[in-house]
mmCIF file of the N, C-alpha and C atoms, coordinates in Angstrom:
data_MODEL
# 
_entry.id   MODEL 
# 
loop_
_atom_site.group_PDB 
_atom_site.id 
_atom_site.type_symbol 
_atom_site.label_atom_id 
_atom_site.label_alt_id 
_atom_site.label_comp_id 
_atom_site.label_asym_id 
_atom_site.label_entity_id 
_atom_site.label_seq_id 
_atom_site.pdbx_PDB_ins_code 
_atom_site.Cartn_x 
_atom_site.Cartn_y 
_atom_site.Cartn_z 
_atom_site.occupancy 
_atom_site.B_iso_or_equiv 
_atom_site.pdbx_formal_charge 
_atom_site.auth_seq_id 
_atom_site.auth_comp_id 
_atom_site.auth_asym_id 
_atom_site.auth_atom_id 
_atom_site.pdbx_PDB_model_num 
ATOM 1   N N  . MET A 1 1  ? 72.601  58.223  85.824  1.00 0.00 ? 1  MET A N  1 
ATOM 2   C CA . MET A 1 1  ? 72.580  59.370  86.715  1.00 0.00 ? 1  MET A CA 1 
ATOM 3   C C  . MET A 1 1  ? 73.674  60.348  86.283  1.00 0.00 ? 1  MET A C  1 
ATOM 4   N N  . SER A 1 2  ? 73.280  61.621  86.085  1.00 0.00 ? 2  SER A N  1 
ATOM 5   C CA . SER A 1 2  ? 74.270  62.611  85.656  1.00 0.00 ? 2  SER A CA 1 
ATOM 6   C C  . SER A 1 2  ? 74.589  63.575  86.803  1.00 0.00 ? 2  SER A C  1 
ATOM 7   N N  . LEU A 1 3  ? 75.792  64.077  86.768  1.00 0.00 ? 3  LEU A N  1 
ATOM 8   C CA . LEU A 1 3  ? 76.222  65.037  87.792  1.00 0.00 ? 3  LEU A CA 1 
ATOM 9   C C  . LEU A 1 3  ? 75.744  66.434  87.417  1.00 0.00 ? 3  LEU A C  1 
ATOM 10  N N  . PRO A 1 4  ? 75.478  67.271  88.422  1.00 0.00 ? 4  PRO A N  1 
ATOM 11  C CA . PRO A 1 4  ? 75.095  68.662  88.104  1.00 0.00 ? 4  PRO A CA 1 
ATOM 12  C C  . PRO A 1 4  ? 76.310  69.396  87.512  1.00 0.00 ? 4  PRO A C  1 
ATOM 13  N N  . PRO A 1 5  ? 76.053  70.392  86.710  1.00 0.00 ? 5  PRO A N  1 
ATOM 14  C CA . PRO A 1 5  ? 77.178  71.130  86.119  1.00 0.00 ? 5  PRO A CA 1 
ATOM 15  C C  . PRO A 1 5  ? 77.981  71.845  87.213  1.00 0.00 ? 5  PRO A C  1 
ATOM 16  N N  . PRO A 1 6  ? 79.284  72.025  86.994  1.00 0.00 ? 6  PRO A N  1 
ATOM 17  C CA . PRO A 1 6  ? 80.086  72.716  87.999  1.00 0.00 ? 6  PRO A CA 1 
ATOM 18  C C  . PRO A 1 6  ? 79.661  74.185  88.103  1.00 0.00 ? 6  PRO A C  1 
ATOM 19  N N  . PRO A 1 7  ? 79.863  74.775  89.263  1.00 0.00 ? 7  PRO A N  1 
ATOM 20  C CA . PRO A 1 7  ? 79.482  76.192  89.398  1.00 0.00 ? 7  PRO A CA 1 
ATOM 21  C C  . PRO A 1 7  ? 80.364  77.055  88.493  1.00 0.00 ? 7  PRO A C  1 
ATOM 22  N N  . PRO A 1 8  ? 79.849  78.186  88.057  1.00 0.00 ? 8  PRO A N  1 
ATOM 23  C CA . PRO A 1 8  ? 80.662  79.060  87.197  1.00 0.00 ? 8  PRO A CA 1 
ATOM 24  C C  . PRO A 1 8  ? 81.855  79.603  87.993  1.00 0.00 ? 8  PRO A C  1 
ATOM 25  N N  . PRO A 1 9  ? 82.951  79.926  87.312  1.00 0.00 ? 9  PRO A N  1 
ATOM 26  C CA . PRO A 1 9  ? 84.100  80.479  88.036  1.00 0.00 ? 9  PRO A CA 1 
ATOM 27  C C  . PRO A 1 9  ? 83.727  81.835  88.643  1.00 0.00 ? 9  PRO A C  1 
ATOM 28  N N  . PRO A 1 10 ? 84.341  82.187  89.774  1.00 0.00 ? 10 PRO A N  1 
ATOM 29  C CA . PRO A 1 10 ? 84.008  83.483  90.384  1.00 0.00 ? 10 PRO A CA 1 
ATOM 30  C C  . PRO A 1 10 ? 84.390  84.625  89.452  1.00 0.00 ? 10 PRO A C  1 
ATOM 31  N N  . GLN A 1 11 ? 83.537  85.600  89.390  1.00 0.00 ? 11 GLN A N  1 
ATOM 32  C CA . GLN A 1 11 ? 83.794  86.763  88.538  1.00 0.00 ? 11 GLN A CA 1 
ATOM 33  C C  . GLN A 1 11 ? 84.655  87.766  89.301  1.00 0.00 ? 11 GLN A C  1 
ATOM 34  N N  . GLU A 1 12 ? 85.606  88.361  88.597  1.00 0.00 ? 12 GLU A N  1 
ATOM 35  C CA . GLU A 1 12 ? 86.372  89.426  89.228  1.00 0.00 ? 12 GLU A CA 1 
ATOM 36  C C  . GLU A 1 12 ? 85.461  90.629  89.388  1.00 0.00 ? 12 GLU A C  1 
ATOM 37  N N  . GLU A 1 13 ? 85.673  91.334  90.474  1.00 0.00 ? 13 GLU A N  1 
ATOM 38  C CA . GLU A 1 13 ? 84.853  92.504  90.748  1.00 0.00 ? 13 GLU A CA 1 
ATOM 39  C C  . GLU A 1 13 ? 85.142  93.583  89.715  1.00 0.00 ? 13 GLU A C  1 
ATOM 40  N N  . GLU A 1 14 ? 84.080  94.117  89.109  1.00 0.00 ? 14 GLU A N  1 
ATOM 41  C CA . GLU A 1 14 ? 84.235  95.226  88.165  1.00 0.00 ? 14 GLU A CA 1 
ATOM 42  C C  . GLU A 1 14 ? 84.659  96.451  88.957  1.00 0.00 ? 14 GLU A C  1 
ATOM 43  N N  . ILE A 1 15 ? 85.728  97.080  88.558  1.00 0.00 ? 15 ILE A N  1 
ATOM 44  C CA . ILE A 1 15 ? 86.170  98.302  89.221  1.00 0.00 ? 15 ILE A CA 1 
ATOM 45  C C  . ILE A 1 15 ? 85.978  99.445  88.237  1.00 0.00 ? 15 ILE A C  1 
ATOM 46  N N  . PRO A 1 16 ? 85.050  100.341 88.554  1.00 0.00 ? 16 PRO A N  1 
ATOM 47  C CA . PRO A 1 16 ? 84.826  101.459 87.639  1.00 0.00 ? 16 PRO A CA 1 
ATOM 48  C C  . PRO A 1 16 ? 86.036  102.393 87.646  1.00 0.00 ? 16 PRO A C  1 
ATOM 49  N N  . GLU A 1 17 ? 86.302  102.984 86.502  1.00 0.00 ? 17 GLU A N  1 
ATOM 50  C CA . GLU A 1 17 ? 87.408  103.929 86.421  1.00 0.00 ? 17 GLU A CA 1 
ATOM 51  C C  . GLU A 1 17 ? 86.967  105.275 86.939  1.00 0.00 ? 17 GLU A C  1 
ATOM 52  N N  . LEU A 1 18 ? 87.894  105.947 87.605  1.00 0.00 ? 18 LEU A N  1 
ATOM 53  C CA . LEU A 1 18 ? 87.606  107.265 88.155  1.00 0.00 ? 18 LEU A CA 1 
ATOM 54  C C  . LEU A 1 18 ? 88.866  108.097 88.018  1.00 0.00 ? 18 LEU A C  1 
ATOM 55  N N  . GLU A 1 19 ? 88.712  109.292 87.505  1.00 0.00 ? 19 GLU A N  1 
ATOM 56  C CA . GLU A 1 19 ? 89.853  110.199 87.409  1.00 0.00 ? 19 GLU A CA 1 
ATOM 57  C C  . GLU A 1 19 ? 89.687  111.292 88.446  1.00 0.00 ? 19 GLU A C  1 
ATOM 58  N N  . ILE A 1 20 ? 90.765  111.523 89.184  1.00 0.00 ? 20 ILE A N  1 
ATOM 59  C CA . ILE A 1 20 ? 90.787  112.616 90.149  1.00 0.00 ? 20 ILE A CA 1 
ATOM 60  C C  . ILE A 1 20 ? 91.857  113.581 89.680  1.00 0.00 ? 20 ILE A C  1 
ATOM 61  N N  . ASP A 1 21 ? 91.467  114.816 89.411  1.00 0.00 ? 21 ASP A N  1 
ATOM 62  C CA . ASP A 1 21 ? 92.385  115.831 88.897  1.00 0.00 ? 21 ASP A CA 1 
ATOM 63  C C  . ASP A 1 21 ? 93.167  116.421 90.073  1.00 0.00 ? 21 ASP A C  1 
ATOM 64  N N  . VAL A 1 22 ? 94.405  115.964 90.235  1.00 0.00 ? 22 VAL A N  1 
ATOM 65  C CA . VAL A 1 22 ? 95.227  116.408 91.365  1.00 0.00 ? 22 VAL A CA 1 
ATOM 66  C C  . VAL A 1 22 ? 95.520  117.900 91.258  1.00 0.00 ? 22 VAL A C  1 
ATOM 67  N N  . ASP A 1 23 ? 95.728  118.395 90.034  1.00 0.00 ? 23 ASP A N  1 
ATOM 68  C CA . ASP A 1 23 ? 95.984  119.828 89.869  1.00 0.00 ? 23 ASP A CA 1 
ATOM 69  C C  . ASP A 1 23 ? 94.814  120.653 90.387  1.00 0.00 ? 23 ASP A C  1 
ATOM 70  N N  . GLU A 1 24 ? 93.601  120.184 90.118  1.00 0.00 ? 24 GLU A N  1 
ATOM 71  C CA . GLU A 1 24 ? 92.405  120.872 90.617  1.00 0.00 ? 24 GLU A CA 1 
ATOM 72  C C  . GLU A 1 24 ? 92.435  120.900 92.149  1.00 0.00 ? 24 GLU A C  1 
ATOM 73  N N  . LEU A 1 25 ? 92.783  119.768 92.756  1.00 0.00 ? 25 LEU A N  1 
ATOM 74  C CA . LEU A 1 25 ? 92.831  119.709 94.217  1.00 0.00 ? 25 LEU A CA 1 
ATOM 75  C C  . LEU A 1 25 ? 93.931  120.607 94.776  1.00 0.00 ? 25 LEU A C  1 
ATOM 76  N N  . LEU A 1 26 ? 95.080  120.644 94.096  1.00 0.00 ? 26 LEU A N  1 
ATOM 77  C CA . LEU A 1 26 ? 96.179  121.502 94.554  1.00 0.00 ? 26 LEU A CA 1 
ATOM 78  C C  . LEU A 1 26 ? 95.792  122.981 94.524  1.00 0.00 ? 26 LEU A C  1 
ATOM 79  N N  . ASP A 1 27 ? 94.927  123.360 93.577  1.00 0.00 ? 27 ASP A N  1 
ATOM 80  C CA . ASP A 1 27 ? 94.519  124.757 93.451  1.00 0.00 ? 27 ASP A CA 1 
ATOM 81  C C  . ASP A 1 27 ? 93.481  125.176 94.489  1.00 0.00 ? 27 ASP A C  1 
ATOM 82  N N  . MET A 1 28 ? 92.897  124.222 95.188  1.00 0.00 ? 28 MET A N  1 
ATOM 83  C CA . MET A 1 28 ? 91.864  124.555 96.177  1.00 0.00 ? 28 MET A CA 1 
ATOM 84  C C  . MET A 1 28 ? 92.500  125.154 97.427  1.00 0.00 ? 28 MET A C  1 
ATOM 85  N N  . GLU A 1 29 ? 91.713  125.962 98.119  1.00 0.00 ? 29 GLU A N  1 
ATOM 86  C CA . GLU A 1 29 ? 92.207  126.721 99.266  1.00 0.00 ? 29 GLU A CA 1 
ATOM 87  C C  . GLU A 1 29 ? 92.462  125.888 100.515 1.00 0.00 ? 29 GLU A C  1 
ATOM 88  N N  . SER A 1 30 ? 91.659  124.854 100.751 1.00 0.00 ? 30 SER A N  1 
ATOM 89  C CA . SER A 1 30 ? 91.750  124.160 102.040 1.00 0.00 ? 30 SER A CA 1 
ATOM 90  C C  . SER A 1 30 ? 91.559  122.654 101.875 1.00 0.00 ? 30 SER A C  1 
ATOM 91  N N  . ASP A 1 31 ? 92.003  121.926 102.902 1.00 0.00 ? 31 ASP A N  1 
ATOM 92  C CA . ASP A 1 31 ? 91.785  120.484 102.924 1.00 0.00 ? 31 ASP A CA 1 
ATOM 93  C C  . ASP A 1 31 ? 90.300  120.158 102.959 1.00 0.00 ? 31 ASP A C  1 
ATOM 94  N N  . ASP A 1 32 ? 89.511  121.008 103.614 1.00 0.00 ? 32 ASP A N  1 
ATOM 95  C CA . ASP A 1 32 ? 88.059  120.766 103.675 1.00 0.00 ? 32 ASP A CA 1 
ATOM 96  C C  . ASP A 1 32 ? 87.453  120.810 102.270 1.00 0.00 ? 32 ASP A C  1 
ATOM 97  N N  . ALA A 1 33 ? 87.884  121.789 101.473 1.00 0.00 ? 33 ALA A N  1 
ATOM 98  C CA . ALA A 1 33 ? 87.372  121.907 100.104 1.00 0.00 ? 33 ALA A CA 1 
ATOM 99  C C  . ALA A 1 33 ? 87.823  120.703 99.282  1.00 0.00 ? 33 ALA A C  1 
ATOM 100 N N  . ARG A 1 34 ? 89.081  120.283 99.472  1.00 0.00 ? 34 ARG A N  1 
ATOM 101 C CA . ARG A 1 34 ? 89.594  119.123 98.737  1.00 0.00 ? 34 ARG A CA 1 
ATOM 102 C C  . ARG A 1 34 ? 88.821  117.861 99.117  1.00 0.00 ? 34 ARG A C  1 
ATOM 103 N N  . ALA A 1 35 ? 88.631  117.667 100.429 1.00 0.00 ? 35 ALA A N  1 
ATOM 104 C CA . ALA A 1 35 ? 87.920  116.480 100.903 1.00 0.00 ? 35 ALA A CA 1 
ATOM 105 C C  . ALA A 1 35 ? 86.497  116.454 100.351 1.00 0.00 ? 35 ALA A C  1 
ATOM 106 N N  . ALA A 1 36 ? 85.838  117.611 100.345 1.00 0.00 ? 36 ALA A N  1 
ATOM 107 C CA . ALA A 1 36 ? 84.469  117.681 99.829  1.00 0.00 ? 36 ALA A CA 1 
ATOM 108 C C  . ALA A 1 36 ? 84.437  117.309 98.348  1.00 0.00 ? 36 ALA A C  1 
ATOM 109 N N  . ARG A 1 37 ? 85.421  117.777 97.574  1.00 0.00 ? 37 ARG A N  1 
ATOM 110 C CA . ARG A 1 37 ? 85.466  117.480 96.146  1.00 0.00 ? 37 ARG A CA 1 
ATOM 111 C C  . ARG A 1 37 ? 85.691  115.987 95.900  1.00 0.00 ? 37 ARG A C  1 
ATOM 112 N N  . VAL A 1 38 ? 86.618  115.387 96.658  1.00 0.00 ? 38 VAL A N  1 
ATOM 113 C CA . VAL A 1 38 ? 86.895  113.963 96.472  1.00 0.00 ? 38 VAL A CA 1 
ATOM 114 C C  . VAL A 1 38 ? 85.679  113.134 96.891  1.00 0.00 ? 38 VAL A C  1 
ATOM 115 N N  . LYS A 1 39 ? 85.014  113.518 97.984  1.00 0.00 ? 39 LYS A N  1 
ATOM 116 C CA . LYS A 1 39 ? 83.793  112.803 98.403  1.00 0.00 ? 39 LYS A CA 1 
ATOM 117 C C  . LYS A 1 39 ? 82.741  112.870 97.309  1.00 0.00 ? 39 LYS A C  1 
ATOM 118 N N  . GLU A 1 40 ? 82.649  114.035 96.668  1.00 0.00 ? 40 GLU A N  1 
ATOM 119 C CA . GLU A 1 40 ? 81.701  114.217 95.565  1.00 0.00 ? 40 GLU A CA 1 
ATOM 120 C C  . GLU A 1 40 ? 82.027  113.248 94.421  1.00 0.00 ? 40 GLU A C  1 
ATOM 121 N N  . LEU A 1 41 ? 83.318  113.105 94.114  1.00 0.00 ? 41 LEU A N  1 
ATOM 122 C CA . LEU A 1 41 ? 83.726  112.196 93.033  1.00 0.00 ? 41 LEU A CA 1 
ATOM 123 C C  . LEU A 1 41 ? 83.479  110.735 93.403  1.00 0.00 ? 41 LEU A C  1 
ATOM 124 N N  . LEU A 1 42 ? 83.565  110.417 94.693  1.00 0.00 ? 42 LEU A N  1 
ATOM 125 C CA . LEU A 1 42 ? 83.426  109.036 95.152  1.00 0.00 ? 42 LEU A CA 1 
ATOM 126 C C  . LEU A 1 42 ? 82.009  108.710 95.614  1.00 0.00 ? 42 LEU A C  1 
ATOM 127 N N  . VAL A 1 43 ? 81.045  109.541 95.264  1.00 0.00 ? 43 VAL A N  1 
ATOM 128 C CA . VAL A 1 43 ? 79.678  109.378 95.760  1.00 0.00 ? 43 VAL A CA 1 
ATOM 129 C C  . VAL A 1 43 ? 79.101  108.007 95.417  1.00 0.00 ? 43 VAL A C  1 
ATOM 130 N N  . ASP A 1 44 ? 79.499  107.431 94.299  1.00 0.00 ? 44 ASP A N  1 
ATOM 131 C CA . ASP A 1 44 ? 78.960  106.123 93.899  1.00 0.00 ? 44 ASP A CA 1 
ATOM 132 C C  . ASP A 1 44 ? 79.754  104.950 94.471  1.00 0.00 ? 44 ASP A C  1 
ATOM 133 N N  . CYS A 1 45 ? 80.812  105.243 95.214  1.00 0.00 ? 45 CYS A N  1 
ATOM 134 C CA . CYS A 1 45 ? 81.638  104.177 95.787  1.00 0.00 ? 45 CYS A CA 1 
ATOM 135 C C  . CYS A 1 45 ? 80.934  103.613 97.019  1.00 0.00 ? 45 CYS A C  1 
ATOM 136 N N  . TYR A 1 46 ? 80.748  102.296 97.026  1.00 0.00 ? 46 TYR A N  1 
ATOM 137 C CA . TYR A 1 46 ? 80.030  101.682 98.145  1.00 0.00 ? 46 TYR A CA 1 
ATOM 138 C C  . TYR A 1 46 ? 80.969  101.218 99.244  1.00 0.00 ? 46 TYR A C  1 
ATOM 139 N N  . LYS A 1 47 ? 82.267  101.335 99.028  1.00 0.00 ? 47 LYS A N  1 
ATOM 140 C CA . LYS A 1 47 ? 83.224  100.951 100.066 1.00 0.00 ? 47 LYS A CA 1 
ATOM 141 C C  . LYS A 1 47 ? 83.604  102.179 100.880 1.00 0.00 ? 47 LYS A C  1 
ATOM 142 N N  . PRO A 1 48 ? 84.118  101.981 102.097 1.00 0.00 ? 48 PRO A N  1 
ATOM 143 C CA . PRO A 1 48 ? 84.526  103.138 102.912 1.00 0.00 ? 48 PRO A CA 1 
ATOM 144 C C  . PRO A 1 48 ? 85.599  103.962 102.183 1.00 0.00 ? 48 PRO A C  1 
ATOM 145 N N  . THR A 1 49 ? 85.457  105.278 102.234 1.00 0.00 ? 49 THR A N  1 
ATOM 146 C CA . THR A 1 49 ? 86.369  106.155 101.497 1.00 0.00 ? 49 THR A CA 1 
ATOM 147 C C  . THR A 1 49 ? 87.211  107.040 102.403 1.00 0.00 ? 49 THR A C  1 
ATOM 148 N N  . GLU A 1 50 ? 86.908  107.079 103.694 1.00 0.00 ? 50 GLU A N  1 
ATOM 149 C CA . GLU A 1 50 ? 87.600  108.008 104.594 1.00 0.00 ? 50 GLU A CA 1 
ATOM 150 C C  . GLU A 1 50 ? 89.114  107.810 104.590 1.00 0.00 ? 50 GLU A C  1 
ATOM 151 N N  . ALA A 1 51 ? 89.590  106.566 104.684 1.00 0.00 ? 51 ALA A N  1 
ATOM 152 C CA . ALA A 1 51 ? 91.039  106.306 104.727 1.00 0.00 ? 51 ALA A CA 1 
ATOM 153 C C  . ALA A 1 51 ? 91.686  106.725 103.405 1.00 0.00 ? 51 ALA A C  1 
ATOM 154 N N  . PHE A 1 52 ? 91.011  106.459 102.284 1.00 0.00 ? 52 PHE A N  1 
ATOM 155 C CA . PHE A 1 52 ? 91.544  106.854 100.978 1.00 0.00 ? 52 PHE A CA 1 
ATOM 156 C C  . PHE A 1 52 ? 91.664  108.373 100.896 1.00 0.00 ? 52 PHE A C  1 
ATOM 157 N N  . ILE A 1 53 ? 90.606  109.077 101.298 1.00 0.00 ? 53 ILE A N  1 
ATOM 158 C CA . ILE A 1 53 ? 90.605  110.536 101.220 1.00 0.00 ? 53 ILE A CA 1 
ATOM 159 C C  . ILE A 1 53 ? 91.693  111.113 102.123 1.00 0.00 ? 53 ILE A C  1 
ATOM 160 N N  . SER A 1 54 ? 91.821  110.590 103.322 1.00 0.00 ? 54 SER A N  1 
ATOM 161 C CA . SER A 1 54 ? 92.838  111.060 104.256 1.00 0.00 ? 54 SER A CA 1 
ATOM 162 C C  . SER A 1 54 ? 94.240  110.866 103.673 1.00 0.00 ? 54 SER A C  1 
ATOM 163 N N  . GLY A 1 55 ? 94.503  109.699 103.120 1.00 0.00 ? 55 GLY A N  1 
ATOM 164 C CA . GLY A 1 55 ? 95.804  109.427 102.517 1.00 0.00 ? 55 GLY A CA 1 
ATOM 165 C C  . GLY A 1 55 ? 96.080  110.325 101.322 1.00 0.00 ? 55 GLY A C  1 
ATOM 166 N N  . LEU A 1 56 ? 95.052  110.559 100.507 1.00 0.00 ? 56 LEU A N  1 
ATOM 167 C CA . LEU A 1 56 ? 95.208  111.419 99.341  1.00 0.00 ? 56 LEU A CA 1 
ATOM 168 C C  . LEU A 1 56 ? 95.531  112.846 99.763  1.00 0.00 ? 56 LEU A C  1 
ATOM 169 N N  . LEU A 1 57 ? 94.852  113.345 100.793 1.00 0.00 ? 57 LEU A N  1 
ATOM 170 C CA . LEU A 1 57 ? 95.108  114.702 101.269 1.00 0.00 ? 57 LEU A CA 1 
ATOM 171 C C  . LEU A 1 57 ? 96.524  114.824 101.832 1.00 0.00 ? 57 LEU A C  1 
ATOM 172 N N  . ASP A 1 58 ? 96.998  113.779 102.512 1.00 0.00 ? 58 ASP A N  1 
ATOM 173 C CA . ASP A 1 58 ? 98.379  113.783 103.015 1.00 0.00 ? 58 ASP A CA 1 
ATOM 174 C C  . ASP A 1 58 ? 99.365  113.900 101.855 1.00 0.00 ? 58 ASP A C  1 
ATOM 175 N N  . LYS A 1 59 ? 99.120  113.146 100.788 1.00 0.00 ? 59 LYS A N  1 
ATOM 176 C CA . LYS A 1 59 ? 100.012 113.186 99.631  1.00 0.00 ? 59 LYS A CA 1 
ATOM 177 C C  . LYS A 1 59 ? 99.970  114.564 98.960  1.00 0.00 ? 59 LYS A C  1 
ATOM 178 N N  . ILE A 1 60 ? 98.786  115.156 98.891  1.00 0.00 ? 60 ILE A N  1 
ATOM 179 C CA . ILE A 1 60 ? 98.656  116.479 98.272  1.00 0.00 ? 60 ILE A CA 1 
ATOM 180 C C  . ILE A 1 60 ? 99.400  117.522 99.101  1.00 0.00 ? 60 ILE A C  1 
ATOM 181 N N  . ARG A 1 61 ? 99.318  117.423 100.425 1.00 0.00 ? 61 ARG A N  1 
ATOM 182 C CA . ARG A 1 61 ? 100.079 118.354 101.278 1.00 0.00 ? 61 ARG A CA 1 
ATOM 183 C C  . ARG A 1 61 ? 101.574 118.206 100.994 1.00 0.00 ? 61 ARG A C  1 
ATOM 184 N N  . GLY A 1 62 ? 102.033 116.975 100.822 1.00 0.00 ? 62 GLY A N  1 
ATOM 185 C CA . GLY A 1 62 ? 103.439 116.740 100.493 1.00 0.00 ? 62 GLY A CA 1 
ATOM 186 C C  . GLY A 1 62 ? 103.810 117.336 99.145  1.00 0.00 ? 62 GLY A C  1 
ATOM 187 N N  . MET A 1 63 ? 102.905 117.238 98.177  1.00 0.00 ? 63 MET A N  1 
ATOM 188 C CA . MET A 1 63 ? 103.161 117.809 96.850  1.00 0.00 ? 63 MET A CA 1 
ATOM 189 C C  . MET A 1 63 ? 103.230 119.327 96.919  1.00 0.00 ? 63 MET A C  1 
ATOM 190 N N  . GLN A 1 64 ? 102.400 119.930 97.767  1.00 0.00 ? 64 GLN A N  1 
ATOM 191 C CA . GLN A 1 64 ? 102.423 121.385 97.905  1.00 0.00 ? 64 GLN A CA 1 
ATOM 192 C C  . GLN A 1 64 ? 103.774 121.836 98.449  1.00 0.00 ? 64 GLN A C  1 
ATOM 193 N N  . LYS A 1 65 ? 104.298 121.096 99.426  1.00 0.00 ? 65 LYS A N  1 
ATOM 194 C CA . LYS A 1 65 ? 105.593 121.459 99.996  1.00 0.00 ? 65 LYS A CA 1 
ATOM 195 C C  . LYS A 1 65 ? 106.685 121.355 98.952  1.00 0.00 ? 65 LYS A C  1 
ATOM 196 N N  . LEU A 1 66 ? 106.602 120.344 98.075  1.00 0.00 ? 66 LEU A N  1 
ATOM 197 C CA . LEU A 1 66 ? 107.602 120.182 97.023  1.00 0.00 ? 66 LEU A CA 1 
ATOM 198 C C  . LEU A 1 66 ? 107.516 121.283 95.982  1.00 0.00 ? 66 LEU A C  1 
ATOM 199 N N  . SER A 1 67 ? 106.301 121.749 95.688  1.00 0.00 ? 67 SER A N  1 
ATOM 200 C CA . SER A 1 67 ? 106.129 122.733 94.627  1.00 0.00 ? 67 SER A CA 1 
ATOM 201 C C  . SER A 1 67 ? 106.322 124.176 95.117  1.00 0.00 ? 67 SER A C  1 
ATOM 202 N N  . THR A 1 68 ? 106.344 124.396 96.429  1.00 0.00 ? 68 THR A N  1 
ATOM 203 C CA . THR A 1 68 ? 106.537 125.730 96.965  1.00 0.00 ? 68 THR A CA 1 
ATOM 204 C C  . THR A 1 68 ? 108.022 126.026 96.978  1.00 0.00 ? 68 THR A C  1 
ATOM 205 N N  . PRO A 1 69 ? 108.437 127.103 96.298  1.00 0.00 ? 69 PRO A N  1 
ATOM 206 C CA . PRO A 1 69 ? 109.863 127.408 96.297  1.00 0.00 ? 69 PRO A CA 1 
ATOM 207 C C  . PRO A 1 69 ? 110.352 127.720 97.729  1.00 0.00 ? 69 PRO A C  1 
ATOM 208 N N  . GLN A 1 70 ? 111.478 127.160 98.073  1.00 0.00 ? 70 GLN A N  1 
ATOM 209 C CA . GLN A 1 70 ? 112.045 127.384 99.399  1.00 0.00 ? 70 GLN A CA 1 
ATOM 210 C C  . GLN A 1 70 ? 112.848 128.679 99.387  1.00 0.00 ? 70 GLN A C  1 
ATOM 211 N N  . LYS A 1 71 ? 112.600 129.520 100.396 1.00 0.00 ? 71 LYS A N  1 
ATOM 212 C CA . LYS A 1 71 ? 113.362 130.764 100.505 1.00 0.00 ? 71 LYS A CA 1 
ATOM 213 C C  . LYS A 1 71 ? 114.698 130.461 101.166 1.00 0.00 ? 71 LYS A C  1 
ATOM 214 N N  . LYS A 1 72 ? 115.755 131.103 100.662 1.00 0.00 ? 72 LYS A N  1 
ATOM 215 C CA . LYS A 1 72 ? 117.086 130.876 101.242 1.00 0.00 ? 72 LYS A CA 1 
ATOM 216 C C  . LYS A 1 72 ? 117.547 132.090 101.998 1.00 0.00 ? 72 LYS A C  1 
# 
């Protein structure tokens, strides 16, 4: 009597690469335009994207404040 072969090891989830051009997002006029662009880039993502997009927009707002010269 022979034993069945062991199950194959679990495969790591393939994570597709995606580039998001932050400079392009910084040049956009509004958060709505930025959110629409990021949603467009993430169209093939099957996981929820709202939290990612919200966090990314928060970071971009912070970058805008850093890049805007402060008046003295």
